[in-house]
C-alpha positions in Angstrom: -12.2 9.4 -17.7 -10.7 6.1 -17.8 -11.6 3.4 -15.3 -10.2 1.7 -12.3 -9.5 -2.0 -12.3 -10.2 -3.4 -9.1 -7.9 -7.1 -9.8 -7.9 -9.4 -7.7 -4.0 -11.8 -8.1 -3.6 -15.6 -7.9 -1.9 -17.4 -5.1 0.8 -18.4 -7.6 1.4 -14.7 -8.9 1.7 -13.4 -4.9 3.6 -15.6 -4.2 6.2 -15.2 -7.4 6.5 -11.7 -6.1 7.4 -12.7 -2.7 10.1 -15.2 -4.4 11.0 -12.1 -6.4 11.2 -9.5 -3.3 13.3 -11.7 -1.3 16.3 -11.3 -3.8 15.6 -7.4 -3.2 14.3 -6.5 -6.3 12.6 -3.0 -6.7 9.1 -2.5 -7.8 9.6 -1.4 -11.3 11.8 -4.6 -11.6 8.4 -6.5 -10.4 6.1 -4.8 -12.0 7.9 -6.1 -15.4 8.7 -9.3 -14.9 5.2 -10.0 -13.5 3.3 -7.7 -15.6 1.4 -6.2 -13.3 1.1 -2.6 -13.0 3.6 -0.4 -11.3 0.8 0.8 -8.9 0.8 -3.2 -7.6 4.0 -3.7 -7.8 4.8 -0.5 -5.3 2.2 -1.5 -3.2 3.0 -5.5 -2.6 6.8 -3.6 -2.3 5.5 -1.7 0.6 4.1 -4.4 2.3 7.0 -6.9 2.0 8.9 -4.2 3.8 6.7 -3.6 6.1 5.4 -7.5 7.2 7.6 -10.0 4.9 6.1 -12.1 2.4 2.9 -13.3 4.8 2.3 -9.4 3.5 1.9 -9.8 0.1 0.6 -13.9 0.2 -2.4 -12.4 2.6 -3.2 -8.8 1.2 -6.3 -8.5 1.4 -7.4 -10.7 2.9 -7.9 -10.0 6.9 -9.5 -6.4 8.2 -7.2 -5.3 10.9 -8.3 -2.6 13.7 -5.5 -0.1 14.9 -6.3 1.7 17.6 -6.2 5.1 18.6 -2.7 6.0 19.9 -0.9 3.9 16.6 -3.1 6.0 14.6 -1.9 9.0 16.2 1.2 8.4 15.7 1.9 7.3 12.6 -0.2 10.8 11.5 2.0 12.8 13.4 5.4 11.2 12.5 4.3 11.1 9.0 2.3 15.2 9.0 4.6 16.7 11.3 8.0 14.7 11.9 8.3 14.8 7.7 8.8 10.6 7.2 8.0 9.1 4.4 4.6 6.5 4.2 7.0 3.5 3.9 9.5 4.9 6.8 5.9 4.6 9.0 4.5 1.7 7.1 7.8 -0.2 8.2 8.1 1.2 11.9 4.3 0.9 13.3 3.9 -2.4 11.1 0.7 -0.7 9.2 1.4 -2.7 5.7 -1.4 -0.8 4.1 -0.5 2.5 2.5 -4.2 3.3 2.1 -4.7 3.2 5.6 -1.8 5.6 6.1 -2.9 8.0 3.4 -6.2 7.4 4.8 -5.6 8.7 8.5 -3.8 11.4 7.3 -6.6 12.8 4.9 -9.2 12.5 8.2 -6.4 14.3 10.9 -6.3 17.1 8.3 -10.5 17.3 8.1 -11.7 16.6 12.1 -8.0 16.5 13.5 -7.0 13.7 16.6 -10.7 12.9 17.2 -11.4 11.7 13.7 -8.9 8.7 14.0 -11.2 7.8 16.8 -12.7 4.5 16.1 -16.3 4.8 15.7 -18.9 1.6 16.1 -19.5 -0.5 13.0 -22.9 -1.6 11.4 -26.7 -1.1 11.5 -27.3 1.6 14.7 -29.7 -0.9 17.4 -33.4 0.2 17.2 -34.5 2.6 20.1 -38.1 1.7 19.7 -39.2 -1.3 23.1 -39.7 -4.7 21.6 -42.7 -5.9 22.1 -44.1 -9.6 22.6 
């Protein structure tokens, strides 16, 4: 089984990608011009469609959180109303395809309750502190 490689791309490559996408070039041509995987080019093209140049340049740099109502609306539009992942990404301003797909998986497995944001980090200890 082949291992997936996680790769970071320089700001220069991302700027070139944004410039190419501005011209209306598709993801396959973008991949060929920059010698990057098609999957990466597709992800950048979708992010560009949602958030423009900034979404391509800042990809993966900042963690965004989304409220329950937005997640539920995205999931229902995709799963129940038949909108494509790209359509809901653009409509709701979610630049990450993986977020949409993750919410859909969670919804299928746990229902709407699974989309509720849970506190992150360690649970506070229940014991009393000693002086």
